[in-house]
Backbone as CSV, one residue per row, in Angstrom:
resi,resn,N_x,N_y,N_z,CA_x,CA_y,CA_z,C_x,C_y,C_z
1,UNK,0.849,-1.192,0.000,0.000,0.000,0.000,0.888,1.246,0.000
2,UNK,0.581,2.206,-0.897,1.380,3.418,-0.998,0.755,4.541,-0.177
3,UNK,1.596,5.268,0.490,1.136,6.400,1.278,1.642,7.687,0.634
4,UNK,0.764,8.641,0.488,1.147,9.930,-0.069,1.820,10.763,1.019
5,UNK,3.055,11.153,0.771,3.786,11.934,1.757,3.287,13.378,1.765
6,UNK,3.071,13.892,2.944,2.663,15.284,3.077,3.883,16.198,2.946
7,UNK,3.650,17.325,2.313,4.725,18.293,2.177,5.097,18.846,3.548
8,UNK,6.375,18.883,3.826,6.828,19.372,5.117,6.509,20.859,5.257
9,UNK,5.858,21.198,6.367,5.483,22.575,6.612,6.581,23.303,7.395
10,UNK,6.791,24.590,7.102,7.784,25.352,7.859,7.407,25.407,9.337
11,UNK,8.403,25.395,10.202,8.132,25.488,11.624,7.615,26.888,11.967
12,UNK,6.798,26.939,13.021,6.247,28.215,13.453,7.365,29.120,13.974
13,UNK,7.324,30.363,13.565,8.328,31.337,13.982,8.043,31.827,15.407
14,UNK,9.090,31.937,16.201,8.969,32.464,17.561,9.292,33.954,17.518
15,UNK,8.317,34.767,17.901,8.448,36.221,17.769,8.629,36.882,19.133
16,UNK,9.735,37.583,19.287,9.956,38.424,20.468,9.509,39.843,20.133
17,UNK,8.886,40.504,21.093,8.348,41.851,20.878,9.083,42.845,21.772
18,UNK,9.535,43.944,21.177,10.204,45.007,21.927,9.339,46.262,21.885
19,UNK,9.011,46.788,23.060,8.201,48.004,23.180,9.007,49.050,23.949
20,UNK,9.099,50.256,23.400,9.801,51.351,24.062,8.768,52.316,24.629
21,UNK,8.890,52.620,25.907,7.939,53.521,26.561,8.656,54.740,27.124
22,UNK,8.083,55.904,26.854,8.574,57.151,27.446,7.342,57.975,27.811
23,UNK,6.909,57.848,29.065,5.664,58.475,29.532,4.460,57.976,28.732
24,UNK,4.436,56.690,28.451,3.353,56.087,27.665,2.547,55.068,28.469
25,UNK,2.375,55.298,29.761,1.738,54.305,30.626,0.383,53.839,30.096
26,UNK,-0.496,54.760,29.743,-1.838,54.391,29.280,-1.790,53.619,27.968
27,UNK,-0.938,54.054,27.060,-0.848,53.396,25.762,-0.216,52.017,25.877
28,UNK,0.764,51.875,26.772,1.387,50.567,26.990,0.343,49.549,27.428
29,UNK,-0.575,49.964,28.283,-1.615,49.052,28.766,-2.440,48.506,27.603
30,UNK,-2.819,49.369,26.678,-3.616,48.926,25.530,-2.777,48.104,24.559
31,UNK,-1.523,48.501,24.381,-0.613,47.770,23.495,-0.428,46.333,23.979
32,UNK,-0.184,46.168,25.276,0.017,44.830,25.833,-1.273,44.025,25.820
33,UNK,-2.396,44.694,26.013,-3.678,43.988,25.959,-3.901,43.390,24.574
34,UNK,-3.521,44.141,23.533,-3.642,43.623,22.167,-2.716,42.430,21.950
35,UNK,-1.558,42.442,22.584,-0.633,41.311,22.469,-1.182,40.081,23.188
36,UNK,-1.870,40.290,24.300,-2.467,39.163,25.031,-3.563,38.495,24.213
37,UNK,-4.189,39.240,23.327,-5.306,38.719,22.546,-4.873,38.092,21.221
38,UNK,-3.576,37.974,20.994,-3.093,37.385,19.749,-3.468,35.908,19.654
39,UNK,-3.799,35.471,18.454,-4.144,34.061,18.240,-2.941,33.158,18.458
40,UNK,-1.753,33.695,18.271,-0.507,33.012,18.624,0.263,33.955,19.545
41,UNK,0.538,33.506,20.743,1.178,34.368,21.736,2.612,34.706,21.343
42,UNK,3.062,35.905,21.699,4.469,36.237,21.451,5.380,35.326,22.255
43,UNK,6.522,35.012,21.692,7.502,34.178,22.377,8.052,34.894,23.604
44,UNK,8.123,36.219,23.510,8.742,37.015,24.566,8.290,38.464,24.401
45,UNK,8.036,39.147,25.516,7.698,40.570,25.481,8.724,41.335,26.316
46,UNK,9.351,42.312,25.683,10.389,43.109,26.335,9.912,44.556,26.387
47,UNK,9.820,45.101,27.583,9.341,46.469,27.779,10.493,47.323,28.299
48,UNK,10.871,48.321,27.505,11.994,49.195,27.860,11.466,50.591,28.156
49,UNK,11.695,51.077,29.369,11.305,52.438,29.728,12.538,53.335,29.645
50,UNK,12.429,54.400,28.850,13.587,55.265,28.608,13.525,56.578,29.384
51,UNK,12.854,56.546,30.550,12.895,57.735,31.402,11.554,58.359,31.716
52,UNK,10.502,57.556,31.867,9.202,58.103,32.245,9.301,58.795,33.601
53,UNK,8.504,59.841,33.793,8.525,60.576,35.061,8.165,59.664,36.227
54,UNK,7.220,58.766,36.000,6.798,57.822,37.034,6.931,56.409,36.474
55,UNK,7.854,55.656,37.015,8.099,54.306,36.522,7.391,53.234,37.346
56,UNK,6.585,53.635,38.287,5.928,52.654,39.157,4.994,51.733,38.376
57,UNK,4.489,52.201,37.232,3.574,51.387,36.431,4.229,50.104,35.924
58,UNK,5.554,50.093,35.883,6.278,48.928,35.363,6.105,47.696,36.242
59,UNK,5.841,47.903,37.526,5.779,46.783,38.468,4.744,45.745,38.065
60,UNK,3.600,46.186,37.556,2.534,45.236,37.234,2.822,44.415,35.981
61,UNK,3.889,44.756,35.270,4.207,44.025,34.043,5.426,43.115,34.175
62,UNK,6.044,43.111,35.328,7.299,42.363,35.471,7.126,40.858,35.322
63,UNK,5.960,40.328,35.607,5.762,38.880,35.494,5.639,38.436,34.044
64,UNK,4.983,39.232,33.217,4.760,38.822,31.827,5.763,39.428,30.854
65,UNK,6.471,40.466,31.281,7.434,41.132,30.399,8.829,41.125,31.020
66,UNK,9.818,41.142,30.153,11.188,41.410,30.594,11.302,42.927,30.611
67,UNK,11.379,43.512,31.803,11.357,44.968,31.959,12.777,45.514,32.099
68,UNK,13.066,46.540,31.313,14.365,47.212,31.376,14.137,48.683,31.701
69,UNK,14.769,49.170,32.751,14.711,50.589,33.095,15.997,51.239,32.585
70,UNK,15.889,51.859,31.441,17.068,52.430,30.782,17.438,53.784,31.380
71,UNK,18.628,54.232,31.040,19.072,55.561,31.455,18.091,56.593,30.907
72,UNK,17.598,57.510,31.751,16.633,58.508,31.279,17.128,59.283,30.062
73,UNK,16.212,59.485,29.128,16.465,60.275,27.921,17.578,59.689,27.051
74,UNK,17.719,58.379,27.071,18.758,57.740,26.246,18.359,57.684,24.777
75,UNK,17.057,57.830,24.508,16.601,57.853,23.126,15.966,56.555,22.668
76,UNK,15.181,56.664,21.610,14.435,55.532,21.057,15.366,54.438,20.550
77,UNK,16.434,54.839,19.878,17.353,53.849,19.297,18.082,53.059,20.374
78,UNK,18.613,53.753,21.366,19.309,53.069,22.455,18.349,52.136,23.181
79,UNK,17.116,52.589,23.390,16.125,51.741,24.038,15.895,50.448,23.279
80,UNK,15.772,50.544,21.970,15.573,49.340,21.153,16.805,48.448,21.157
81,UNK,17.978,49.053,21.181,19.204,48.249,21.234,19.306,47.485,22.549
82,UNK,18.927,48.123,23.648,18.911,47.438,24.939,17.907,46.293,24.917
83,UNK,16.753,46.552,24.325,15.751,45.498,24.211,16.233,44.348,23.356
84,UNK,16.936,44.674,22.276,17.418,43.633,21.361,18.447,42.742,22.042
85,UNK,19.252,43.316,22.920,20.238,42.516,23.646,19.566,41.494,24.562
86,UNK,18.318,41.766,24.936,17.585,40.863,25.823,16.755,39.829,25.065
87,UNK,16.753,39.897,23.741,15.971,38.946,22.942,16.524,37.532,23.117
88,UNK,15.626,36.594,23.310,16.003,35.184,23.447,16.738,34.729,22.183
89,UNK,17.910,34.124,22.317,18.643,33.629,21.141,17.837,32.642,20.305
90,UNK,16.837,32.008,20.912,16.013,31.046,20.187,14.919,31.708,19.352
91,UNK,14.737,33.010,19.511,13.706,33.715,18.747,14.043,33.704,17.261
92,UNK,13.015,33.611,16.442,13.185,33.623,14.989,12.956,35.003,14.394
93,UNK,12.135,35.802,15.069,11.793,37.125,14.555,11.622,38.091,15.718
94,UNK,11.780,39.367,15.409,11.643,40.416,16.418,10.688,41.474,15.884
95,UNK,9.700,41.814,16.696,8.758,42.869,16.340,9.086,44.118,17.147
96,UNK,9.522,45.174,16.444,9.686,46.481,17.072,8.314,47.147,17.036
97,UNK,7.767,47.427,18.211,6.378,47.883,18.298,6.287,49.139,19.156
98,UNK,5.732,50.205,18.582,5.512,51.414,19.362,4.476,51.158,20.453
99,UNK,4.570,51.839,21.589,3.569,51.646,22.639,2.184,52.132,22.232
100,UNK,2.137,53.032,21.233,0.852,53.537,20.756,0.402,52.828,19.479
101,UNK,0.896,51.607,19.290,0.475,50.768,18.158,-0.204,49.523,18.717
102,UNK,-1.368,49.202,18.162,-2.177,48.107,18.686,-2.485,47.104,17.569
103,UNK,-2.001,45.894,17.739,-2.128,44.872,16.701,-3.529,44.285,16.626
104,UNK,-3.963,43.935,15.411,-5.153,43.112,15.251,-4.807,41.706,15.761
105,UNK,-5.807,40.928,16.222,-5.540,39.650,16.904,-4.718,38.628,16.132
106,UNK,-4.775,38.629,14.801,-4.063,37.605,14.031,-2.738,38.106,13.454
107,UNK,-2.270,39.261,13.915,-1.053,39.845,13.344,0.154,38.926,13.507
108,UNK,0.431,38.489,14.719,1.621,37.668,14.946,1.530,36.327,14.231
109,UNK,0.359,35.722,14.242,0.205,34.427,13.571,0.459,34.561,12.073
110,UNK,-0.185,35.541,11.459,-0.015,35.725,10.016,1.389,36.208,9.663
111,UNK,1.950,37.072,10.507,3.295,37.567,10.245,4.336,36.471,10.341
112,UNK,4.220,35.639,11.374,5.162,34.531,11.545,5.045,33.538,10.395
113,UNK,3.821,33.264,9.981,3.611,32.330,8.870,4.222,32.887,7.585
114,UNK,4.059,34.180,7.366,4.598,34.778,6.143,6.115,34.658,6.101
115,UNK,6.771,34.947,7.206,8.229,34.828,7.243,8.676,33.388,7.046
116,UNK,7.885,32.442,7.546,8.222,31.023,7.371,8.212,30.616,5.907
117,UNK,7.278,31.177,5.149,7.106,30.777,3.755,7.905,31.626,2.766
118,UNK,8.481,32.726,3.236,9.217,33.622,2.332,10.599,33.880,2.926
119,UNK,11.484,32.947,2.678,12.794,32.965,3.336,13.744,34.036,2.804
120,UNK,13.370,34.705,1.717,14.213,35.781,1.189,13.799,37.153,1.721
121,UNK,12.755,37.175,2.546,12.242,38.428,3.090,12.842,38.674,4.471
122,UNK,13.459,39.837,4.641,14.114,40.148,5.904,13.216,40.826,6.913
123,UNK,12.223,41.574,6.426,11.321,42.275,7.335,10.010,42.570,6.622
124,UNK,8.951,42.640,7.411,7.624,42.902,6.855,6.875,43.900,7.736
125,UNK,5.892,44.506,7.142,4.947,45.332,7.876,3.595,45.166,7.210
126,UNK,2.585,45.789,7.787,1.252,45.624,7.227,0.508,46.939,7.122
127,UNK,-0.788,46.825,6.955,-1.653,47.998,6.861,-1.807,48.606,8.255
128,UNK,-1.260,49.788,8.431,-1.347,50.473,9.720,-2.342,51.617,9.594
129,UNK,-3.380,51.555,10.408,-4.471,52.520,10.349,-4.393,53.491,11.518
130,UNK,-4.917,54.685,11.307,-4.881,55.699,12.348,-5.828,55.390,13.496
131,UNK,-5.441,55.820,14.685,-6.276,55.612,15.872,-6.190,56.850,16.752
132,UNK,-7.357,57.318,17.223,-7.432,58.462,18.129,-7.521,57.929,19.549
133,UNK,-6.421,58.052,20.292,-6.380,57.445,21.623,-7.310,58.155,22.596
134,UNK,-7.431,59.468,22.482,-8.303,60.213,23.385,-9.768,59.875,23.145
135,UNK,-10.143,59.726,21.879,-11.530,59.395,21.541,-11.788,57.892,21.599
136,UNK,-10.690,57.119,21.692,-10.773,55.655,21.768,-11.499,55.042,20.566
137,UNK,-11.098,55.492,19.377,-11.705,54.930,18.172,-10.788,55.150,16.972
138,UNK,-10.931,54.318,15.936,-10.145,54.505,14.706,-10.497,55.834,14.049
139,UNK,-9.533,56.410,13.361,-9.771,57.684,12.684,-10.429,57.507,11.320
140,UNK,-10.302,56.300,10.762,-10.797,56.072,9.410,-9.773,56.407,8.341
141,UNK,-8.587,56.848,8.767,-7.531,57.210,7.828,-6.377,56.205,7.885
142,UNK,-5.631,56.165,6.809,-4.436,55.318,6.748,-3.296,56.016,7.486
143,UNK,-2.528,55.251,8.244,-1.334,55.784,8.897,-0.106,55.537,8.021
144,UNK,0.090,54.298,7.596,1.196,53.987,6.686,1.001,52.622,6.045
145,UNK,1.483,52.491,4.826,1.553,51.192,4.141,2.981,50.973,3.643
146,UNK,3.920,51.546,4.365,5.323,51.467,3.970,5.890,52.849,3.726
147,UNK,7.201,52.961,3.804,7.873,54.245,3.611,8.516,54.292,2.227
148,UNK,8.305,55.417,1.552,8.823,55.620,0.197,9.594,56.937,0.134
149,UNK,10.279,57.154,-0.981,11.055,58.377,-1.163,10.717,59.018,-2.501
150,UNK,10.646,60.351,-2.510,10.470,61.074,-3.762,11.805,61.122,-4.509
151,UNK,11.779,61.568,-5.736,13.007,61.631,-6.533,14.010,62.606,-5.934
152,UNK,13.494,63.603,-5.189,14.400,64.600,-4.614,14.791,64.278,-3.170
153,UNK,14.412,63.088,-2.677,14.942,62.631,-1.399,14.078,62.817,-0.176
154,UNK,12.829,63.215,-0.353,11.928,63.326,0.798,11.325,61.955,1.091
155,UNK,11.447,61.500,2.324,10.874,60.217,2.730,9.493,60.448,3.330
156,UNK,8.556,59.567,3.000,7.176,59.750,3.462,6.493,58.396,3.634
157,UNK,5.458,58.390,4.465,4.655,57.183,4.659,3.566,57.131,3.595
158,UNK,3.592,56.079,2.795,2.615,55.941,1.714,1.194,55.891,2.275
159,UNK,0.336,56.689,1.697,-1.076,56.664,2.055,-1.444,57.434,3.298
160,UNK,-0.475,57.984,3.986,-0.763,58.631,5.270,-1.756,59.782,5.109
161,UNK,-2.811,59.732,5.929,-3.818,60.776,5.908,-4.940,60.560,4.914
162,UNK,-4.821,59.540,4.074,-5.883,59.252,3.106,-6.977,58.417,3.770
163,UNK,-8.188,58.541,3.272,-9.301,57.757,3.803,-9.082,56.289,3.462
164,UNK,-9.248,55.420,4.442,-9.021,53.995,4.208,-10.088,53.436,3.274
165,UNK,-9.641,52.896,2.164,-10.512,52.278,1.165,-10.013,50.864,0.922
166,UNK,-10.660,49.855,1.525,-10.166,48.479,1.392,-10.134,47.970,-0.041
167,UNK,-10.960,48.530,-0.905,-11.011,48.068,-2.295,-9.783,48.529,-3.072
168,UNK,-9.367,49.762,-2.840,-8.271,50.337,-3.623,-6.954,50.448,-2.855
169,UNK,-6.842,49.736,-1.750,-5.596,49.766,-0.979,-4.498,48.992,-1.701
170,UNK,-3.233,49.343,-1.471,-2.120,48.633,-2.120,-2.105,47.152,-1.757
171,UNK,-1.678,46.323,-2.701,-1.538,44.895,-2.449,-0.138,44.555,-1.988
172,UNK,0.141,43.247,-1.923,1.477,42.798,-1.532,2.535,43.432,-2.438
173,UNK,3.679,43.718,-1.864,4.753,44.240,-2.700,5.985,44.605,-1.905
174,UNK,7.120,44.626,-2.591,8.359,45.058,-1.961,8.337,46.573,-1.804
175,UNK,8.889,47.052,-0.701,8.873,48.477,-0.400,10.281,48.943,-0.024
176,UNK,10.553,50.249,-0.142,11.897,50.763,0.141,12.255,50.786,1.625
177,UNK,11.242,50.960,2.499,11.524,51.049,3.933,10.255,50.761,4.724
178,UNK,10.447,50.426,6.000,9.345,50.052,6.881,9.284,51.011,8.057
179,UNK,8.088,51.460,8.383,7.889,52.338,9.531,8.191,51.584,10.826
180,UNK,8.950,52.216,11.713,9.375,51.562,12.942,8.282,51.349,13.960
181,UNK,7.085,51.895,13.729,5.992,51.689,14.679,5.563,50.235,14.721
182,UNK,5.616,49.569,13.571,5.247,48.148,13.459,6.222,47.513,12.471
183,UNK,7.324,47.026,12.977,8.436,46.550,12.143,8.773,45.126,12.567
184,UNK,8.367,44.146,11.761,8.609,42.736,12.085,9.785,42.229,11.260
185,UNK,10.913,41.990,11.925,12.125,41.579,11.229,12.554,40.164,11.555
186,UNK,13.084,39.490,10.564,13.679,38.171,10.783,14.967,38.367,11.586
187,UNK,15.111,37.638,12.684,16.266,37.863,13.557,17.588,37.608,12.831
188,UNK,17.629,36.592,12.000,18.843,36.297,11.242,19.247,37.495,10.392
189,UNK,18.266,38.132,9.775,18.540,39.295,8.932,18.978,40.487,9.775
190,UNK,18.280,40.717,10.877,18.630,41.835,11.752,20.041,41.685,12.303
191,UNK,20.404,40.469,12.670,21.755,40.228,13.195,22.829,40.597,12.178
192,UNK,22.533,40.371,10.915,23.514,40.663,9.863,23.727,42.162,9.650
193,UNK,22.782,42.973,10.102,22.880,44.421,9.875,23.499,45.162,11.055
194,UNK,23.751,44.479,12.144,24.192,45.157,13.361,25.555,45.835,13.180
195,UNK,25.664,47.015,13.774,26.909,47.782,13.762,27.345,47.969,15.210
196,UNK,28.476,47.364,15.563,28.946,47.438,16.954,27.852,47.007,17.929
197,UNK,27.214,45.904,17.622,26.167,45.291,18.445,24.857,46.071,18.416
198,UNK,24.784,47.152,17.654,23.561,47.951,17.587,22.739,47.558,16.367
199,UNK,21.482,47.233,16.597,20.599,46.962,15.467,20.033,48.275,14.927
200,UNK,19.876,49.266,15.801,19.495,50.614,15.388,20.658,51.550,15.687
201,UNK,21.008,52.362,14.729,22.140,53.279,14.868,21.802,54.344,15.913
202,UNK,22.483,54.310,17.053,22.157,55.209,18.161,22.419,56.675,17.833
203,UNK,23.169,56.954,16.766,23.401,58.347,16.378,22.107,59.031,15.940
204,UNK,21.128,58.243,15.549,19.858,58.819,15.105,19.011,59.302,16.275
205,UNK,19.195,58.725,17.450,18.440,59.056,18.656,16.955,58.742,18.467
206,UNK,16.303,59.464,17.559,14.910,59.194,17.217,14.623,59.797,15.837
207,UNK,13.688,59.193,15.123,13.269,59.571,13.773,14.258,59.124,12.687
208,UNK,13.706,58.495,11.675,14.420,58.017,10.480,15.345,56.831,10.750
209,UNK,15.419,56.378,12.001,16.235,55.193,12.297,15.654,53.957,11.627
210,UNK,14.329,53.955,11.418,13.695,52.829,10.743,14.098,52.770,9.271
211,UNK,14.261,53.938,8.645,14.705,53.979,7.251,16.142,53.482,7.149
212,UNK,16.972,53.930,8.066,18.372,53.488,8.072,18.468,51.971,8.217
213,UNK,17.703,51.401,9.142,17.714,49.951,9.329,17.201,49.249,8.077
214,UNK,16.160,49.794,7.477,15.615,49.207,6.247,16.660,49.175,5.136
215,UNK,17.383,50.279,4.976,18.393,50.351,3.916,19.539,49.377,4.166
216,UNK,19.884,49.167,5.423,20.937,48.200,5.734,20.483,46.777,5.428
217,UNK,19.211,46.493,5.660,18.677,45.176,5.300,18.719,44.974,3.787
218,UNK,18.322,45.998,3.049,18.367,45.906,1.587,19.797,45.717,1.090
219,UNK,20.730,46.388,1.739,22.138,46.270,1.349,22.645,44.846,1.533
220,UNK,22.068,44.137,2.496,22.430,42.737,2.738,21.606,41.780,1.874
221,UNK,20.895,42.324,0.886,20.131,41.550,-0.098,18.857,40.927,0.475
222,UNK,18.360,41.453,1.587,17.076,41.004,2.108,15.967,41.861,1.509
223,UNK,14.808,41.272,1.309,13.665,42.012,0.790,12.832,42.568,1.942
224,UNK,12.215,43.719,1.686,11.268,44.320,2.616,9.895,44.225,1.974
225,UNK,8.926,43.742,2.704,7.642,43.420,2.076,6.464,44.035,2.838
226,UNK,5.540,44.601,2.069,4.269,45.069,2.620,3.253,43.949,2.476
227,UNK,2.646,43.551,3.597,1.682,42.446,3.622,0.369,42.988,4.184
228,UNK,-0.605,43.311,3.340,-1.818,43.997,3.799,-2.689,43.200,4.758
229,UNK,-2.512,41.863,4.782,-3.295,41.061,5.729,-2.895,41.337,7.179
230,UNK,-1.700,41.857,7.368,-1.251,42.224,8.708,-1.781,43.623,9.015
231,UNK,-2.541,43.737,10.083,-3.173,45.030,10.380,-2.875,45.472,11.812
232,UNK,-2.775,46.790,11.958,-2.542,47.382,13.276,-3.072,48.810,13.273
233,UNK,-3.301,49.327,14.458,-3.638,50.741,14.630,-2.413,51.477,15.176
234,UNK,-2.335,52.773,14.867,-1.210,53.572,15.372,-1.692,54.984,15.670
235,UNK,-1.382,55.459,16.872,-1.706,56.836,17.261,-0.498,57.715,16.950
236,UNK,-0.364,58.128,15.728,0.850,58.852,15.307,1.025,60.142,16.093
237,UNK,2.265,60.337,16.585,2.563,61.512,17.395,2.944,62.736,16.577
238,UNK,3.446,62.514,15.335,3.876,63.654,14.508,2.659,64.396,13.980
239,UNK,2.615,65.712,14.178,1.465,66.513,13.780,1.589,66.970,12.324
240,UNK,0.418,67.174,11.680,0.420,67.609,10.283,1.110,68.963,10.136
241,UNK,0.848,69.869,11.069,1.511,71.171,11.062,2.850,71.032,11.772
242,UNK,3.936,71.065,11.013,5.273,70.827,11.567,5.596,71.772,12.727
243,UNK,5.099,73.013,12.662,5.436,73.992,13.688,4.857,73.630,15.051
244,UNK,3.862,72.743,15.070,3.287,72.317,16.341,4.193,71.325,17.064
245,UNK,5.161,70.763,16.349,6.112,69.845,16.966,7.258,70.635,17.606
246,UNK,7.805,70.144,18.722,8.948,70.825,19.341,10.090,70.997,18.336
247,UNK,10.776,72.126,18.435,11.852,72.427,17.492,12.910,71.332,17.492
248,UNK,13.253,70.796,18.667,14.282,69.773,18.744,13.885,68.529,17.962
249,UNK,12.607,68.157,18.001,12.130,66.995,17.251,12.259,67.233,15.750
250,UNK,11.929,68.461,15.319,12.042,68.777,13.896,13.503,68.765,13.452
251,UNK,14.391,69.190,14.338,15.820,69.141,14.027,16.304,67.702,13.907
252,UNK,15.871,66.839,14.826,16.230,65.423,14.741,15.792,64.844,13.400
253,UNK,14.538,65.123,13.033,13.984,64.554,11.805,14.754,65.024,10.573
254,UNK,15.006,66.343,10.490,15.712,66.895,9.326,17.163,66.426,9.283
255,UNK,17.822,66.439,10.434,19.221,65.992,10.485,19.348,64.538,10.074
256,UNK,18.432,63.711,10.563,18.522,62.283,10.278,18.165,61.955,8.834
257,UNK,17.264,62.738,8.247,16.983,62.544,6.828,18.228,62.872,6.004
258,UNK,18.951,63.904,6.417,20.213,64.239,5.750,21.210,63.093,5.898
259,UNK,21.280,62.499,7.071,22.193,61.382,7.300,21.833,60.197,6.400
260,UNK,20.534,59.929,6.275,20.082,58.823,5.426,20.448,59.077,3.972
261,UNK,20.105,60.259,3.466,20.354,60.557,2.052,21.844,60.652,1.726
262,UNK,22.623,61.199,2.649,24.068,61.264,2.439,24.659,59.861,2.437
263,UNK,24.154,59.013,3.312,24.655,57.647,3.403,24.396,56.831,2.153
264,UNK,23.309,57.132,1.458,23.021,56.380,0.227,23.523,57.121,-1.018
265,UNK,24.345,58.150,-0.766,24.997,58.910,-1.849,23.979,59.519,-2.818
266,UNK,22.901,60.034,-2.252,21.858,60.680,-3.038,22.100,62.189,-2.963
267,UNK,22.755,62.741,-3.988,23.190,64.136,-3.962,22.010,65.097,-3.854
268,UNK,21.013,64.924,-4.722,19.859,65.825,-4.690,19.142,65.709,-3.348
269,UNK,18.998,64.459,-2.867,18.350,64.249,-1.578,19.124,64.894,-0.441
270,UNK,20.442,64.837,-0.521,21.275,65.445,0.516,21.113,66.965,0.520
271,UNK,21.057,67.571,-0.661,20.864,69.017,-0.757,19.488,69.412,-0.235
272,UNK,18.480,68.615,-0.585,17.120,68.873,-0.091,17.081,68.805,1.438
273,UNK,17.671,67.749,1.998,17.643,67.551,3.447,18.456,68.613,4.177
274,UNK,19.582,69.012,3.589,20.401,70.061,4.197,19.634,71.378,4.239
275,UNK,18.933,71.679,3.149,18.120,72.896,3.102,17.039,72.863,4.176
276,UNK,16.394,71.706,4.322,15.340,71.572,5.335,15.913,71.733,6.741
277,UNK,17.065,71.135,6.964,17.697,71.230,8.283,18.051,72.683,8.615
278,UNK,18.655,73.381,7.661,19.043,74.771,7.901,17.822,75.665,8.088
279,UNK,16.738,75.344,7.400,15.504,76.112,7.553,14.972,76.004,8.976
280,UNK,15.017,74.790,9.525,14.577,74.590,10.909,15.556,75.244,11.878
281,UNK,16.845,75.057,11.616,17.894,75.551,12.513,17.907,77.077,12.584
282,UNK,17.789,77.721,11.434,17.942,79.178,11.370,16.612,79.908,11.535
283,UNK,15.579,79.405,10.833,14.307,80.131,10.807,13.216,79.490,11.668
284,UNK,13.525,78.327,12.267,12.567,77.630,13.125,11.264,77.331,12.384
285,UNK,11.385,76.920,11.127,10.206,76.610,10.316,9.963,75.103,10.268
């Protein structure tokens, strides 16, 4: 009697999650609640506090999370690097997750399965929709479907601010960069991009570090993929009117965009970013 052999299925990916908190107590609670509701539980949850005024909220999470109390004001990148050092060596993938990002219940299951079946993909993200935390409801707008660049070097989140239309939303596809709010990377790929043990370049401090990491993954011949079945909400902190953001934040963003464009030898992009940086520095625009 002949038996038909079943095709061997890829093993389930073990996903470690890193969350950086800086005065995000309320949002962390909702973020972790969404992780508890996943159809496949995270392999590990790492919560890094980078200097909240009141850190007492961390006590209630010590049993379910690996909690790190980082040096105050060390920055988003350093916080993620500290979290990455705590990732279980047995983990297959790492999800960098903003505290104000809330996953749909099947995100980890579908994300892990996708990485299992697409071994040439180094990192993935999904459809990230806007969420109003104060009103406790979705905004109805797209937050990001991946990060892209104009010909003159301006980096932007595709679809941001547009009304969510499930019929005409982008399909699967390779993208130039992934937003760090919801960034699911294959650990093997991330390890290959590390510089002096840093997965995120600490010189960036905050903003555009996700683009830098994305470009390093591409340089190592890994693909970056947008997978629309993966869904999450994000309460974006950057305001539409740039002047409403603190000047220091705008300087970080402009300086880091210049660093990104200079690093990829994009002359026009470097000139554009330098002009933007000087505009903020000199005219506070």
